[in-house]
A tleap script that builds the chain and sets N, CA, C and O, in Angstrom:
source leaprc.protein.ff14SB
mol = sequence {
  NMET HIE ARG ILE LYS ILE ILE LEU LEU LEU
  CYS LEU ALA PRO CYS PHE CYS SER ALA GLN
  ASN CYS GLU SER SER LEU GLY ALA ILE THR
  PHE ASN ASP TYR SER SER ARG LEU THR LYS
  GLU ALA LYS LEU VAL LEU ARG ASP ILE SER
  LYS GLN ILE ARG ASN ASN PRO ASN CYS ASN
  VAL SER ILE ARG SER TYR CYS LEU SER CYS
  GLY ASN GLU GLN ILE ASN LYS CYS ASN TRP
  ASP ARG VAL ASN ALA LEU VAL THR TYR PHE
  LYS LYS GLU GLY ILE PRO VAL ASP ARG PHE
  SER SER GLN THR GLY LEU ASP GLY GLY ASP
  CYS ASN THR ILE ASP LEU SER PHE SER THR
  ASP THR LEU THR THR THR PRO PRO PRO HIE
  PRO ASN LEU ARG ARG GLY CASN
}
set mol.1.N position { -22.697 10.552 27.022 }
set mol.1.CA position { -22.253 11.231 25.818 }
set mol.1.C position { -21.484 10.237 24.951 }
set mol.1.O position { -20.578 9.555 25.431 }
set mol.2.N position { -21.848 10.160 23.680 }
set mol.2.CA position { -21.200 9.244 22.754 }
set mol.2.C position { -20.201 9.996 21.895 }
set mol.2.O position { -20.438 11.122 21.457 }
set mol.3.N position { -19.094 9.344 21.674 }
set mol.3.CA position { -18.104 9.922 20.768 }
set mol.3.C position { -18.354 9.407 19.365 }
set mol.3.O position { -18.606 8.220 19.158 }
set mol.4.N position { -18.282 10.288 18.434 }
set mol.4.CA position { -18.489 9.919 17.039 }
set mol.4.C position { -17.174 10.104 16.308 }
set mol.4.O position { -16.560 11.170 16.363 }
set mol.5.N position { -16.756 9.066 15.632 }
set mol.5.CA position { -15.542 9.150 14.823 }
set mol.5.C position { -15.941 9.402 13.380 }
set mol.5.O position { -16.817 8.732 12.832 }
set mol.6.N position { -15.307 10.341 12.801 }
set mol.6.CA position { -15.528 10.623 11.384 }
set mol.6.C position { -14.255 10.253 10.654 }
set mol.6.O position { -13.173 10.742 10.981 }
set mol.7.N position { -14.385 9.404 9.682 }
set mol.7.CA position { -13.237 8.969 8.905 }
set mol.7.C position { -13.353 9.580 7.520 }
set mol.7.O position { -14.353 9.407 6.823 }
set mol.8.N position { -12.330 10.282 7.148 }
set mol.8.CA position { -12.287 10.908 5.835 }
set mol.8.C position { -11.459 10.027 4.915 }
set mol.8.O position { -10.289 9.765 5.191 }
set mol.9.N position { -12.046 9.581 3.852 }
set mol.9.CA position { -11.359 8.734 2.895 }
set mol.9.C position { -11.034 9.523 1.643 }
set mol.9.O position { -11.857 10.287 1.139 }
set mol.10.N position { -9.823 9.327 1.148 }
set mol.10.CA position { -9.420 9.933 -0.113 }
set mol.10.C position { -9.750 8.952 -1.218 }
set mol.10.O position { -9.234 7.835 -1.244 }
set mol.11.N position { -10.597 9.364 -2.115 }
set mol.11.CA position { -11.019 8.489 -3.205 }
set mol.11.C position { -10.300 8.912 -4.484 }
set mol.11.O position { -10.379 10.066 -4.907 }
set mol.12.N position { -9.614 7.976 -5.074 }
set mol.12.CA position { -8.930 8.244 -6.332 }
set mol.12.C position { -9.787 7.694 -7.470 }
set mol.12.O position { -9.396 6.757 -8.165 }
set mol.13.N position { -10.937 8.281 -7.641 }
set mol.13.CA position { -11.881 7.810 -8.651 }
set mol.13.C position { -11.369 8.139 -10.042 }
set mol.13.O position { -10.790 9.202 -10.262 }
set mol.14.N position { -11.581 7.233 -10.973 }
set mol.14.CA position { -11.133 7.503 -12.336 }
set mol.14.C position { -11.932 8.623 -12.969 }
set mol.14.O position { -13.121 8.780 -12.692 }
set mol.15.N position { -11.284 9.396 -13.815 }
set mol.15.CA position { -11.995 10.480 -14.492 }
set mol.15.C position { -12.413 10.071 -15.900 }
set mol.15.O position { -13.099 10.827 -16.589 }
set mol.16.N position { -12.000 8.867 -16.334 }
set mol.16.CA position { -12.318 8.397 -17.677 }
set mol.16.C position { -12.084 9.513 -18.691 }
set mol.16.O position { -13.002 10.040 -19.320 }
set mol.17.N position { -10.826 9.832 -18.806 }
set mol.17.CA position { -10.403 10.991 -19.587 }
set mol.17.C position { -10.785 10.906 -21.051 }
set mol.17.O position { -10.773 9.844 -21.672 }
set mol.18.N position { -11.113 12.034 -21.554 }
set mol.18.CA position { -11.275 12.226 -22.989 }
set mol.18.C position { -10.371 13.386 -23.352 }
set mol.18.O position { -9.681 13.928 -22.489 }
set mol.19.N position { -10.367 13.766 -24.589 }
set mol.19.CA position { -9.505 14.872 -25.009 }
set mol.19.C position { -9.817 16.144 -24.227 }
set mol.19.O position { -8.935 16.981 -24.039 }
set mol.20.N position { -11.060 16.301 -23.770 }
set mol.20.CA position { -11.444 17.524 -23.062 }
set mol.20.C position { -10.984 17.541 -21.604 }
set mol.20.O position { -10.728 18.619 -21.068 }
set mol.21.N position { -10.871 16.380 -20.942 }
set mol.21.CA position { -10.544 16.411 -19.519 }
set mol.21.C position { -9.270 15.649 -19.157 }
set mol.21.O position { -9.131 15.196 -18.020 }
set mol.22.N position { -8.360 15.501 -20.077 }
set mol.22.CA position { -7.070 14.853 -19.821 }
set mol.22.C position { -6.017 15.883 -19.412 }
set mol.22.O position { -4.849 15.734 -19.771 }
set mol.23.N position { -6.386 16.882 -18.699 }
set mol.23.CA position { -5.435 17.932 -18.352 }
set mol.23.C position { -5.278 18.122 -16.849 }
set mol.23.O position { -4.789 19.166 -16.416 }
set mol.24.N position { -5.677 17.149 -16.047 }
set mol.24.CA position { -5.601 17.329 -14.598 }
set mol.24.C position { -4.239 16.928 -14.046 }
set mol.24.O position { -3.542 16.086 -14.612 }
set mol.25.N position { -3.879 17.551 -12.931 }
set mol.25.CA position { -2.609 17.266 -12.269 }
set mol.25.C position { -2.681 15.931 -11.549 }
set mol.25.O position { -3.719 15.566 -10.996 }
set mol.26.N position { -1.576 15.208 -11.561 }
set mol.26.CA position { -1.463 13.952 -10.828 }
set mol.26.C position { -0.685 14.124 -9.526 }
set mol.26.O position { -0.765 13.282 -8.632 }
set mol.27.N position { 0.060 15.209 -9.426 }
set mol.27.CA position { 0.857 15.442 -8.228 }
set mol.27.C position { 2.301 15.742 -8.570 }
set mol.27.O position { 2.657 15.939 -9.732 }
set mol.28.N position { 3.122 15.772 -7.540 }
set mol.28.CA position { 4.536 16.103 -7.714 }
set mol.28.C position { 5.385 15.165 -6.860 }
set mol.28.O position { 4.959 14.692 -5.806 }
set mol.29.N position { 6.579 14.916 -7.339 }
set mol.29.CA position { 7.556 14.104 -6.618 }
set mol.29.C position { 8.756 14.984 -6.332 }
set mol.29.O position { 9.268 15.662 -7.223 }
set mol.30.N position { 9.205 14.971 -5.078 }
set mol.30.CA position { 10.368 15.762 -4.680 }
set mol.30.C position { 11.549 14.831 -4.446 }
set mol.30.O position { 11.426 13.800 -3.784 }
set mol.31.N position { 12.682 15.209 -4.994 }
set mol.31.CA position { 13.923 14.456 -4.847 }
set mol.31.C position { 14.876 15.210 -3.925 }
set mol.31.O position { 14.746 16.421 -3.743 }
set mol.32.N position { 15.830 14.492 -3.348 }
set mol.32.CA position { 16.903 15.132 -2.595 }
set mol.32.C position { 17.854 15.799 -3.583 }
set mol.32.O position { 17.896 15.424 -4.755 }
set mol.33.N position { 18.621 16.790 -3.115 }
set mol.33.CA position { 19.558 17.501 -3.981 }
set mol.33.C position { 20.463 16.535 -4.748 }
set mol.33.O position { 21.038 15.614 -4.169 }
set mol.34.N position { 20.579 16.756 -6.042 }
set mol.34.CA position { 21.464 16.008 -6.941 }
set mol.34.C position { 21.253 14.499 -6.881 }
set mol.34.O position { 22.189 13.740 -7.130 }
set mol.35.N position { 20.056 14.053 -6.558 }
set mol.35.CA position { 19.762 12.629 -6.472 }
set mol.35.C position { 18.587 12.289 -7.368 }
set mol.35.O position { 17.653 13.076 -7.520 }
set mol.36.N position { 18.647 11.103 -7.959 }
set mol.36.CA position { 17.516 10.611 -8.738 }
set mol.36.C position { 16.893 9.388 -8.062 }
set mol.36.O position { 16.043 8.714 -8.643 }
set mol.37.N position { 17.316 9.114 -6.854 }
set mol.37.CA position { 16.796 7.965 -6.096 }
set mol.37.C position { 15.420 8.289 -5.514 }
set mol.37.O position { 15.217 9.344 -4.913 }
set mol.38.N position { 14.493 7.372 -5.702 }
set mol.38.CA position { 13.148 7.559 -5.167 }
set mol.38.C position { 13.138 7.226 -3.677 }
set mol.38.O position { 13.580 6.153 -3.266 }
set mol.39.N position { 12.629 8.158 -2.879 }
set mol.39.CA position { 12.520 7.939 -1.442 }
set mol.39.C position { 11.296 7.060 -1.149 }
set mol.39.O position { 10.465 6.834 -2.028 }
set mol.40.N position { 11.193 6.572 0.085 }
set mol.40.CA position { 10.021 5.790 0.489 }
set mol.40.C position { 8.753 6.613 0.334 }
set mol.40.O position { 7.726 6.105 -0.117 }
set mol.41.N position { 8.826 7.890 0.709 }
set mol.41.CA position { 7.670 8.775 0.592 }
set mol.41.C position { 7.257 8.947 -0.869 }
set mol.41.O position { 6.070 8.936 -1.196 }
set mol.42.N position { 8.251 9.104 -1.736 }
set mol.42.CA position { 7.957 9.263 -3.166 }
set mol.42.C position { 7.288 8.011 -3.718 }
set mol.42.O position { 6.360 8.108 -4.520 }
set mol.43.N position { 7.748 6.842 -3.296 }
set mol.43.CA position { 7.156 5.596 -3.787 }
set mol.43.C position { 5.700 5.451 -3.340 }
set mol.43.O position { 4.879 4.901 -4.074 }
set mol.44.N position { 5.378 5.940 -2.147 }
set mol.44.CA position { 3.984 5.906 -1.693 }
set mol.44.C position { 3.100 6.781 -2.578 }
set mol.44.O position { 1.998 6.386 -2.960 }
set mol.45.N position { 3.600 7.974 -2.897 }
set mol.45.CA position { 2.853 8.881 -3.777 }
set mol.45.C position { 2.729 8.265 -5.167 }
set mol.45.O position { 1.661 8.318 -5.778 }
set mol.46.N position { 3.808 7.688 -5.664 }
set mol.46.CA position { 3.792 7.091 -6.999 }
set mol.46.C position { 2.854 5.891 -7.082 }
set mol.46.O position { 2.273 5.635 -8.137 }
set mol.47.N position { 2.701 5.166 -6.000 }
set mol.47.CA position { 1.762 4.041 -5.994 }
set mol.47.C position { 0.342 4.540 -6.266 }
set mol.47.O position { -0.397 3.938 -7.045 }
set mol.48.N position { -0.033 5.652 -5.613 }
set mol.48.CA position { -1.360 6.227 -5.841 }
set mol.48.C position { -1.486 6.816 -7.245 }
set mol.48.O position { -2.531 6.689 -7.884 }
set mol.49.N position { -0.435 7.451 -7.714 }
set mol.49.CA position { -0.458 8.009 -9.072 }
set mol.49.C position { -0.587 6.880 -10.094 }
set mol.49.O position { -1.287 7.027 -11.096 }
set mol.50.N position { 0.080 5.762 -9.849 }
set mol.50.CA position { -0.019 4.605 -10.757 }
set mol.50.C position { -1.463 4.142 -10.890 }
set mol.50.O position { -1.910 3.808 -11.987 }
set mol.51.N position { -2.187 4.120 -9.790 }
set mol.51.CA position { -3.596 3.721 -9.828 }
set mol.51.C position { -4.399 4.673 -10.698 }
set mol.51.O position { -5.237 4.245 -11.493 }
set mol.52.N position { -4.139 5.968 -10.544 }
set mol.52.CA position { -4.868 6.955 -11.354 }
set mol.52.C position { -4.566 6.770 -12.842 }
set mol.52.O position { -5.459 6.873 -13.683 }
set mol.53.N position { -3.307 6.499 -13.152 }
set mol.53.CA position { -2.913 6.316 -14.552 }
set mol.53.C position { -3.593 5.071 -15.133 }
set mol.53.O position { -4.127 5.112 -16.242 }
set mol.54.N position { -3.569 3.985 -14.393 }
set mol.54.CA position { -4.214 2.749 -14.876 }
set mol.54.C position { -5.723 2.935 -15.047 }
set mol.54.O position { -6.321 2.349 -15.950 }
set mol.55.N position { -6.339 3.745 -14.189 }
set mol.55.CA position { -7.780 3.976 -14.261 }
set mol.55.C position { -8.184 4.929 -15.375 }
set mol.55.O position { -9.374 5.127 -15.621 }
set mol.56.N position { -7.219 5.514 -16.041 }
set mol.56.CA position { -7.492 6.471 -17.122 }
set mol.56.C position { -6.674 6.107 -18.354 }
set mol.56.O position { -5.732 6.819 -18.705 }
set mol.57.N position { -7.022 5.012 -19.008 }
set mol.57.CA position { -6.207 4.515 -20.115 }
set mol.57.C position { -6.195 5.411 -21.355 }
set mol.57.O position { -5.346 5.239 -22.230 }
set mol.58.N position { -7.116 6.355 -21.439 }
set mol.58.CA position { -7.144 7.248 -22.603 }
set mol.58.C position { -6.256 8.468 -22.439 }
set mol.58.O position { -6.118 9.268 -23.365 }
set mol.59.N position { -5.656 8.616 -21.275 }
set mol.59.CA position { -4.799 9.772 -21.014 }
set mol.59.C position { -3.331 9.391 -21.051 }
set mol.59.O position { -2.937 8.332 -20.563 }
set mol.60.N position { -2.538 10.259 -21.627 }
set mol.60.CA position { -1.091 10.151 -21.531 }
set mol.60.C position { -0.648 10.908 -20.289 }
set mol.60.O position { -1.454 11.578 -19.644 }
set mol.61.N position { 0.612 10.804 -19.960 }
set mol.61.CA position { 1.135 11.451 -18.766 }
set mol.61.C position { 2.301 12.352 -19.155 }
set mol.61.O position { 3.233 11.931 -19.841 }
set mol.62.N position { 2.228 13.590 -18.706 }
set mol.62.CA position { 3.284 14.568 -18.934 }
set mol.62.C position { 4.143 14.654 -17.670 }
set mol.62.O position { 3.627 14.813 -16.564 }
set mol.63.N position { 5.458 14.548 -17.854 }
set mol.63.CA position { 6.417 14.670 -16.755 }
set mol.63.C position { 7.230 15.935 -17.004 }
set mol.63.O position { 7.879 16.070 -18.041 }
set mol.64.N position { 7.192 16.866 -16.043 }
set mol.64.CA position { 7.896 18.144 -16.196 }
set mol.64.C position { 8.912 18.336 -15.081 }
set mol.64.O position { 8.590 18.275 -13.895 }
set mol.65.N position { 10.155 18.572 -15.505 }
set mol.65.CA position { 11.268 18.779 -14.581 }
set mol.65.C position { 11.776 20.206 -14.757 }
set mol.65.O position { 11.794 20.742 -15.865 }
set mol.66.N position { 12.178 20.797 -13.669 }
set mol.66.CA position { 12.558 22.214 -13.680 }
set mol.66.C position { 14.063 22.393 -13.512 }
set mol.66.O position { 14.811 21.418 -13.435 }
set mol.67.N position { 14.479 23.604 -13.459 }
set mol.67.CA position { 15.872 23.994 -13.221 }
set mol.67.C position { 16.643 24.067 -14.528 }
set mol.67.O position { 17.471 23.206 -14.826 }
set mol.68.N position { 16.367 25.081 -15.282 }
set mol.68.CA position { 17.087 25.316 -16.521 }
set mol.68.C position { 18.534 25.608 -16.184 }
set mol.68.O position { 18.830 26.558 -15.458 }
set mol.69.N position { 19.425 24.803 -16.704 }
set mol.69.CA position { 20.836 24.960 -16.382 }
set mol.69.C position { 21.664 24.803 -17.644 }
set mol.69.O position { 22.294 23.771 -17.874 }
set mol.70.N position { 21.650 25.835 -18.442 }
set mol.70.CA position { 22.402 25.805 -19.690 }
set mol.70.C position { 23.888 25.627 -19.398 }
set mol.70.O position { 24.484 26.405 -18.653 }
set mol.71.N position { 24.470 24.607 -19.988 }
set mol.71.CA position { 25.899 24.398 -19.850 }
set mol.71.C position { 26.309 23.561 -18.654 }
set mol.71.O position { 27.461 23.132 -18.586 }
set mol.72.N position { 25.404 23.308 -17.696 }
set mol.72.CA position { 25.765 22.488 -16.545 }
set mol.72.C position { 25.293 21.066 -16.801 }
set mol.72.O position { 24.138 20.727 -16.545 }
set mol.73.N position { 26.198 20.241 -17.309 }
set mol.73.CA position { 25.845 18.891 -17.714 }
set mol.73.C position { 25.406 18.027 -16.531 }
set mol.73.O position { 24.531 17.176 -16.689 }
set mol.74.N position { 25.991 18.225 -15.358 }
set mol.74.CA position { 25.630 17.431 -14.182 }
set mol.74.C position { 24.160 17.640 -13.816 }
set mol.74.O position { 23.446 16.670 -13.558 }
set mol.75.N position { 23.703 18.884 -13.792 }
set mol.75.CA position { 22.305 19.165 -13.453 }
set mol.75.C position { 21.374 18.668 -14.549 }
set mol.75.O position { 20.316 18.107 -14.262 }
set mol.76.N position { 21.763 18.872 -15.802 }
set mol.76.CA position { 20.932 18.408 -16.908 }
set mol.76.C position { 20.756 16.892 -16.884 }
set mol.76.O position { 19.648 16.399 -17.096 }
set mol.77.N position { 21.834 16.143 -16.630 }
set mol.77.CA position { 21.740 14.687 -16.550 }
set mol.77.C position { 20.924 14.265 -15.339 }
set mol.77.O position { 20.177 13.288 -15.406 }
set mol.78.N position { 21.057 14.986 -14.235 }
set mol.78.CA position { 20.270 14.674 -13.034 }
set mol.78.C position { 18.781 14.821 -13.340 }
set mol.78.O position { 17.977 13.988 -12.921 }
set mol.79.N position { 18.409 15.880 -14.070 }
set mol.79.CA position { 17.008 16.056 -14.460 }
set mol.79.C position { 16.516 14.845 -15.246 }
set mol.79.O position { 15.436 14.325 -14.965 }
set mol.80.N position { 17.292 14.391 -16.223 }
set mol.80.CA position { 16.887 13.246 -17.036 }
set mol.80.C position { 16.870 11.969 -16.211 }
set mol.80.O position { 15.984 11.133 -16.390 }
set mol.81.N position { 17.831 11.805 -15.313 }
set mol.81.CA position { 17.849 10.604 -14.469 }
set mol.81.C position { 16.594 10.537 -13.598 }
set mol.81.O position { 16.069 9.452 -13.349 }
set mol.82.N position { 16.123 11.672 -13.146 }
set mol.82.CA position { 14.890 11.708 -12.349 }
set mol.82.C position { 13.685 11.307 -13.188 }
set mol.82.O position { 12.848 10.522 -12.745 }
set mol.83.N position { 13.599 11.843 -14.392 }
set mol.83.CA position { 12.511 11.456 -15.300 }
set mol.83.C position { 12.584 9.953 -15.558 }
set mol.83.O position { 11.567 9.262 -15.506 }
set mol.84.N position { 13.780 9.449 -15.833 }
set mol.84.CA position { 13.954 8.028 -16.101 }
set mol.84.C position { 13.592 7.178 -14.883 }
set mol.84.O position { 13.038 6.090 -15.040 }
set mol.85.N position { 13.892 7.653 -13.680 }
set mol.85.CA position { 13.538 6.921 -12.455 }
set mol.85.C position { 12.022 6.792 -12.346 }
set mol.85.O position { 11.517 5.735 -11.968 }
set mol.86.N position { 11.300 7.848 -12.670 }
set mol.86.CA position { 9.839 7.797 -12.613 }
set mol.86.C position { 9.275 6.846 -13.657 }
set mol.86.O position { 8.414 6.024 -13.346 }
set mol.87.N position { 9.749 6.950 -14.882 }
set mol.87.CA position { 9.238 6.098 -15.949 }
set mol.87.C position { 9.569 4.630 -15.658 }
set mol.87.O position { 8.748 3.748 -15.908 }
set mol.88.N position { 10.746 4.372 -15.142 }
set mol.88.CA position { 11.128 3.005 -14.775 }
set mol.88.C position { 10.208 2.466 -13.692 }
set mol.88.O position { 9.804 1.305 -13.745 }
set mol.89.N position { 9.873 3.302 -12.705 }
set mol.89.CA position { 8.949 2.887 -11.651 }
set mol.89.C position { 7.587 2.522 -12.248 }
set mol.89.O position { 7.025 1.471 -11.939 }
set mol.90.N position { 7.066 3.402 -13.105 }
set mol.90.CA position { 5.757 3.138 -13.712 }
set mol.90.C position { 5.785 1.893 -14.597 }
set mol.90.O position { 4.812 1.140 -14.644 }
set mol.91.N position { 6.885 1.680 -15.289 }
set mol.91.CA position { 7.025 0.488 -16.130 }
set mol.91.C position { 6.930 -0.772 -15.265 }
set mol.91.O position { 6.276 -1.742 -15.648 }
set mol.92.N position { 7.585 -0.757 -14.098 }
set mol.92.CA position { 7.511 -1.895 -13.173 }
set mol.92.C position { 6.091 -2.096 -12.645 }
set mol.92.O position { 5.724 -3.199 -12.241 }
set mol.93.N position { 5.299 -1.031 -12.651 }
set mol.93.CA position { 3.901 -1.104 -12.231 }
set mol.93.C position { 2.986 -1.560 -13.374 }
set mol.93.O position { 1.769 -1.635 -13.207 }
set mol.94.N position { 3.576 -1.861 -14.529 }
set mol.94.CA position { 2.802 -2.369 -15.654 }
set mol.94.C position { 2.228 -1.308 -16.569 }
set mol.94.O position { 1.350 -1.602 -17.380 }
set mol.95.N position { 2.703 -0.091 -16.454 }
set mol.95.CA position { 2.197 1.001 -17.299 }
set mol.95.C position { 3.151 1.175 -18.487 }
set mol.95.O position { 4.347 1.384 -18.288 }
set mol.96.N position { 2.637 1.092 -19.708 }
set mol.96.CA position { 3.510 1.187 -20.887 }
set mol.96.C position { 4.228 2.542 -20.967 }
set mol.96.O position { 3.631 3.590 -20.717 }
set mol.97.N position { 5.511 2.499 -21.319 }
set mol.97.CA position { 6.304 3.734 -21.379 }
set mol.97.C position { 5.855 4.671 -22.486 }
set mol.97.O position { 6.164 5.862 -22.442 }
set mol.98.N position { 5.127 4.157 -23.487 }
set mol.98.CA position { 4.700 5.041 -24.566 }
set mol.98.C position { 3.566 5.979 -24.147 }
set mol.98.O position { 3.122 6.804 -24.946 }
set mol.99.N position { 3.102 5.863 -22.919 }
set mol.99.CA position { 2.085 6.793 -22.402 }
set mol.99.C position { 2.715 8.044 -21.793 }
set mol.99.O position { 1.996 8.963 -21.402 }
set mol.100.N position { 4.044 8.094 -21.708 }
set mol.100.CA position { 4.728 9.202 -21.038 }
set mol.100.C position { 5.429 10.104 -22.029 }
set mol.100.O position { 5.979 9.654 -23.034 }
set mol.101.N position { 5.395 11.384 -21.722 }
set mol.101.CA position { 6.193 12.366 -22.451 }
set mol.101.C position { 6.832 13.262 -21.407 }
set mol.101.O position { 6.347 13.354 -20.279 }
set mol.102.N position { 7.912 13.919 -21.776 }
set mol.102.CA position { 8.626 14.704 -20.765 }
set mol.102.C position { 9.216 15.980 -21.330 }
set mol.102.O position { 9.499 16.104 -22.522 }
set mol.103.N position { 9.385 16.917 -20.419 }
set mol.103.CA position { 10.113 18.165 -20.680 }
set mol.103.C position { 11.029 18.377 -19.484 }
set mol.103.O position { 10.606 18.211 -18.340 }
set mol.104.N position { 12.264 18.737 -19.735 }
set mol.104.CA position { 13.193 19.011 -18.637 }
set mol.104.C position { 13.768 20.406 -18.781 }
set mol.104.O position { 13.713 21.014 -19.850 }
set mol.105.N position { 14.323 20.903 -17.680 }
set mol.105.CA position { 14.966 22.206 -17.696 }
set mol.105.C position { 14.010 23.363 -17.857 }
set mol.105.O position { 14.375 24.390 -18.431 }
set mol.106.N position { 12.792 23.220 -17.362 }
set mol.106.CA position { 11.796 24.281 -17.487 }
set mol.106.C position { 12.013 25.351 -16.426 }
set mol.106.O position { 12.524 25.065 -15.343 }
set mol.107.N position { 11.628 26.565 -16.733 }
set mol.107.CA position { 11.616 27.649 -15.748 }
set mol.107.C position { 10.357 27.551 -14.906 }
set mol.107.O position { 9.363 26.956 -15.323 }
set mol.108.N position { 10.406 28.140 -13.717 }
set mol.108.CA position { 9.201 28.332 -12.932 }
set mol.108.C position { 8.904 27.295 -11.882 }
set mol.108.O position { 7.847 27.368 -11.256 }
set mol.109.N position { 9.768 26.338 -11.653 }
set mol.109.CA position { 9.506 25.328 -10.637 }
set mol.109.C position { 10.713 25.096 -9.758 }
set mol.109.O position { 11.791 25.645 -9.991 }
set mol.110.N position { 10.517 24.282 -8.752 }
set mol.110.CA position { 11.598 23.922 -7.845 }
set mol.110.C position { 12.518 22.912 -8.525 }
set mol.110.O position { 12.045 21.976 -9.169 }
set mol.111.N position { 13.809 23.096 -8.386 }
set mol.111.CA position { 14.790 22.228 -9.052 }
set mol.111.C position { 14.702 20.774 -8.600 }
set mol.111.O position { 15.119 19.881 -9.338 }
set mol.112.N position { 14.178 20.519 -7.424 }
set mol.112.CA position { 14.119 19.152 -6.911 }
set mol.112.C position { 12.734 18.517 -7.057 }
set mol.112.O position { 12.485 17.436 -6.522 }
set mol.113.N position { 11.845 19.182 -7.772 }
set mol.113.CA position { 10.473 18.694 -7.915 }
set mol.113.C position { 10.171 18.364 -9.371 }
set mol.113.O position { 10.560 19.085 -10.290 }
set mol.114.N position { 9.470 17.263 -9.549 }
set mol.114.CA position { 8.967 16.889 -10.873 }
set mol.114.C position { 7.455 16.814 -10.782 }
set mol.114.O position { 6.907 16.143 -9.908 }
set mol.115.N position { 6.785 17.507 -11.691 }
set mol.115.CA position { 5.329 17.516 -11.736 }
set mol.115.C position { 4.835 16.486 -12.749 }
set mol.115.O position { 5.430 16.293 -13.809 }
set mol.116.N position { 3.737 15.835 -12.396 }
set mol.116.CA position { 3.103 14.875 -13.286 }
set mol.116.C position { 1.663 15.289 -13.506 }
set mol.116.O position { 0.980 15.713 -12.574 }
set mol.117.N position { 1.201 15.166 -14.745 }
set mol.117.CA position { -0.194 15.499 -15.042 }
set mol.117.C position { -0.662 14.674 -16.228 }
set mol.117.O position { 0.136 14.194 -17.032 }
set mol.118.N position { -1.990 14.521 -16.317 }
set mol.118.CA position { -2.558 13.898 -17.499 }
set mol.118.C position { -2.411 14.860 -18.662 }
set mol.118.O position { -2.398 16.077 -18.482 }
set mol.119.N position { -2.300 14.301 -19.851 }
set mol.119.CA position { -2.121 15.127 -21.029 }
set mol.119.C position { -2.539 14.348 -22.268 }
set mol.119.O position { -2.507 13.117 -22.290 }
set mol.120.N position { -2.925 15.080 -23.282 }
set mol.120.CA position { -3.157 14.474 -24.594 }
set mol.120.C position { -1.996 14.794 -25.518 }
set mol.120.O position { -1.929 14.279 -26.634 }
set mol.121.N position { -1.079 15.641 -25.061 }
set mol.121.CA position { 0.049 16.077 -25.877 }
set mol.121.C position { 1.167 15.050 -25.891 }
set mol.121.O position { 1.317 14.251 -24.967 }
set mol.122.N position { 1.937 15.090 -26.947 }
set mol.122.CA position { 3.205 14.385 -27.012 }
set mol.122.C position { 4.279 15.457 -26.993 }
set mol.122.O position { 4.411 16.227 -27.944 }
set mol.123.N position { 5.043 15.509 -25.916 }
set mol.123.CA position { 6.008 16.592 -25.745 }
set mol.123.C position { 7.393 16.231 -26.254 }
set mol.123.O position { 8.209 17.118 -26.507 }
set mol.124.N position { 7.667 14.960 -26.404 }
set mol.124.CA position { 8.952 14.523 -26.943 }
set mol.124.C position { 8.676 13.496 -28.027 }
set mol.124.O position { 7.648 12.820 -28.005 }
set mol.125.N position { 9.589 13.383 -28.968 }
set mol.125.CA position { 9.398 12.402 -30.018 }
set mol.125.C position { 9.874 11.022 -29.577 }
set mol.125.O position { 9.435 10.017 -30.136 }
set mol.126.N position { 10.752 10.954 -28.601 }
set mol.126.CA position { 11.226 9.687 -28.060 }
set mol.126.C position { 10.704 9.554 -26.646 }
set mol.126.O position { 11.009 10.395 -25.800 }
set mol.127.N position { 9.916 8.509 -26.361 }
set mol.127.CA position { 9.420 8.373 -24.993 }
set mol.127.C position { 10.560 8.062 -24.036 }
set mol.127.O position { 11.477 7.326 -24.401 }
set mol.128.N position { 10.529 8.602 -22.814 }
set mol.128.CA position { 11.553 8.267 -21.848 }
set mol.128.C position { 11.412 6.798 -21.443 }
set mol.128.O position { 10.336 6.238 -21.649 }
set mol.129.N position { 12.406 6.154 -20.891 }
set mol.129.CA position { 13.696 6.729 -20.541 }
set mol.129.C position { 14.573 6.937 -21.768 }
set mol.129.O position { 14.585 6.115 -22.685 }
set mol.130.N position { 15.289 8.021 -21.773 }
set mol.130.CA position { 16.153 8.410 -22.887 }
set mol.130.C position { 17.548 7.844 -22.650 }
set mol.130.O position { 18.312 8.406 -21.864 }
set mol.131.N position { 17.897 6.733 -23.320 }
set mol.131.CA position { 19.165 6.073 -23.030 }
set mol.131.C position { 20.386 6.928 -23.295 }
set mol.131.O position { 21.409 6.741 -22.637 }
set mol.132.N position { 20.320 7.854 -24.229 }
set mol.132.CA position { 21.474 8.689 -24.535 }
set mol.132.C position { 21.757 9.733 -23.450 }
set mol.132.O position { 22.814 10.363 -23.467 }
set mol.133.N position { 20.836 9.922 -22.519 }
set mol.133.CA position { 21.043 10.924 -21.466 }
set mol.133.C position { 21.209 10.296 -20.083 }
set mol.133.O position { 21.205 11.013 -19.082 }
set mol.134.N position { 21.352 8.988 -20.010 }
set mol.134.CA position { 21.575 8.335 -18.723 }
set mol.134.C position { 23.006 8.572 -18.261 }
set mol.134.O position { 23.897 8.829 -19.071 }
set mol.135.N position { 23.213 8.486 -16.977 }
set mol.135.CA position { 24.557 8.643 -16.419 }
set mol.135.C position { 25.475 7.628 -17.043 }
set mol.135.O position { 25.081 6.495 -17.321 }
set mol.136.N position { 26.716 8.051 -17.264 }
set mol.136.CA position { 27.711 7.155 -17.834 }
set mol.136.C position { 27.783 7.220 -19.343 }
set mol.136.O position { 28.681 6.625 -19.938 }
set mol.137.N position { 26.861 7.927 -19.981 }
set mol.137.CA position { 26.886 8.062 -21.448 }
set mol.137.C position { 27.556 9.347 -21.841 }
set mol.137.O position { 27.675 9.642 -23.030 }
savepdb mol mol.pdb
quit
């Protein structure tokens, strides 16, 4: 009797986005409570997401952060610091920051999760990282 090994490979094939198909999800990054530091696991996921972004130069990337916290400046700044951590990571990977747009404080998601997706929209007029919302400002 022979044993057969089946290897399943995950292929991150480019979708060569156009205006019609630039709406697919890229995944999500989870942070620890009140932290904007990227974990080792997050960096592994971001490495794969970076490949998808580079393979689809016609698509912009939407970054969505949750946890609407009106009046709580600490949580609001943490949301922006997380967005900035992601954009900084992608910038180091050679992806221009003008491809990113962001929304923070959205309802409907986990406070420690940031969703990334392809998009043709521009959600902010200033591309992140937003220097006026960094810690210490």
